[in-house]
C-alpha positions in Angstrom: 0.0 0.0 0.0 2.8 2.4 0.8 4.4 1.5 -2.5 1.3 2.6 -4.4 0.9 5.7 -2.4 4.5 6.8 -3.1 4.1 6.0 -6.8 0.8 8.0 -7.0 2.3 10.9 -5.0 5.2 11.2 -7.4 2.8 11.8 -10.3 1.0 14.7 -8.6 1.3 17.8 -10.7 1.8 20.4 -7.9 4.6 18.3 -6.5 6.3 18.0 -9.8 6.0 21.8 -10.3 7.5 22.4 -6.9 10.4 20.1 -7.6 11.1 21.8 -10.9 10.8 25.2 -9.4 13.1 24.3 -6.5 15.6 22.6 -8.8 15.7 19.5 -6.6 17.3 16.5 -8.4 14.4 14.1 -9.0 16.5 11.0 -8.1 16.5 12.2 -4.4 12.7 11.9 -4.4 12.4 8.7 -6.5 9.8 6.2 -5.2 11.7 3.2 -6.4 12.5 0.2 -4.3 16.3 0.8 -4.3 16.1 4.5 -3.4 13.6 3.9 -0.6 15.7 1.0 0.8 18.8 3.2 0.8 16.8 5.9 2.5 15.8 3.5 5.2 19.4 2.2 5.5 20.9 5.7 6.0 18.1 7.0 8.2 18.1 4.1 10.6 21.9 4.1 10.7 21.9 7.8 11.9 18.8 7.3 14.1 20.6 4.9 16.4 23.6 7.3 17.0 23.2 9.5 20.1 24.1 12.9 18.6 22.5 16.2 18.0 21.3 17.3 14.5 20.6 13.8 13.1 18.7 15.2 10.2 21.8 17.3 9.1 23.9 14.1 9.4 21.5 12.3 7.0 21.9 15.2 4.6 25.6 14.9 4.7 25.2 11.6 2.8 23.4 13.2 -0.1 26.5 14.0 -2.3 27.9 10.5 -1.8 24.9 8.1 -1.9 21.7 8.5 -4.0 18.7 7.7 -1.8 15.2 8.9 -1.2 16.0 11.9 1.0 12.5 12.4 2.6 12.5 8.7 3.6 16.0 9.0 5.1 15.0 12.1 7.1 11.8 10.4 8.3 13.7 7.3 9.5 16.0 9.4 11.6 12.9 10.5 13.5 12.8 7.0 15.0 14.8 8.5 17.8 12.6 11.2 19.2 12.5 12.6 22.7 10.2 9.8 23.8 12.2 6.9 22.3 15.7 8.3 23.0 16.1 7.3 26.6 15.1 3.6 26.2 17.0 3.3 22.9 20.2 4.7 24.3 19.9 2.8 27.6 19.4 -0.4 25.6 22.5 0.4 23.5 24.5 1.1 26.7 23.4 -2.2 28.3 24.2 -4.1 25.0 27.6 -2.4 24.8 28.4 -3.2 28.4 27.4 -6.8 27.9 29.5 -7.3 24.8 32.5 -5.6 26.4 32.1 -7.7 29.6 31.7 -4.5 31.7 29.4 -4.1 34.6 26.7 -1.6 33.7 26.3 1.3 36.2 22.9 2.2 37.5 21.7 5.2 35.5 20.0 8.3 36.8 18.2 10.6 34.5 19.8 13.8 35.6 22.3 16.0 33.7 24.7 16.1 36.6 24.9 12.3 36.7 25.6 12.2 32.9 28.3 14.9 33.2 30.0 13.1 36.1 29.8 9.6 34.5 30.3 10.3 30.8 33.8 8.8 30.9 32.5 5.5 32.2 29.5 5.1 29.9 30.9 6.5 26.7 32.7 3.4 25.3 30.0 0.9 26.1 27.3 3.3 24.8 29.0 3.9 21.5 30.0 0.2 21.1 26.3 -0.8 21.5 25.3 2.1 19.2 27.6 0.7 16.5 26.0 -2.7 16.8 22.5 -1.4 16.6 23.3 1.1 13.9 25.0 -1.4 11.6 22.7 -4.4 12.1 19.5 -2.4 12.5 20.0 -0.4 9.3 21.0 -3.5 7.3 17.9 -5.4 8.7 15.7 -2.4 7.8 17.2 -2.3 4.2 16.6 -6.0 3.6 13.1 -5.9 5.3 12.0 -3.0 3.0 13.3 -4.9 -0.1 11.5 -8.1 1.0 8.2 -6.4 1.8 8.4 -4.4 -1.5 8.9 -7.5 -3.5 6.1 -9.3 -1.6 3.8 -6.4 -2.4 4.6 -6.5 -6.1 4.1 -10.3 -6.2 0.8 -10.0 -4.4 -0.4 -7.3 -6.8 0.6 -9.5 -9.8 -1.4 -12.4 -8.4 -4.4 -10.1 -7.9 -4.1 -8.8 -11.4 -3.8 -12.4 -12.9 -6.8 -13.6 -10.9 -9.0 -10.7 -12.2 -8.2 -11.5 -15.8 
């Protein structure tokens, strides 16, 4: 369903006029499977990294990788103020476990973070690397699989109607 929505939206005349007027390269808005999968890959990769200005980081990939930029930006919204604390805590616990370190009890205060940043930095970013790499690759392949499944289902519906 999302595939059809993206295809129909890209044919909208007002959107095409805006793209032409703004001189946006059309490949950055392409609703193809490859471009959307790449957008999900880059967006999820950045979403798991605890840093400010994640959307700007997604845009830094634009000159090097062709992907659907709106999808990439939307995927980095996965880490929002509500989901950030559990995501980063999970990354910290995972990093501590993989590095065989005893996790410290965490308090949600700025003073605790400023005093303990040296102790949690390495396990946090090690866990972040694991989730960023494997989560984004999983998202990439999942989008590809679901897209192909949708195409095959539509083909079957089309053949049964004939």
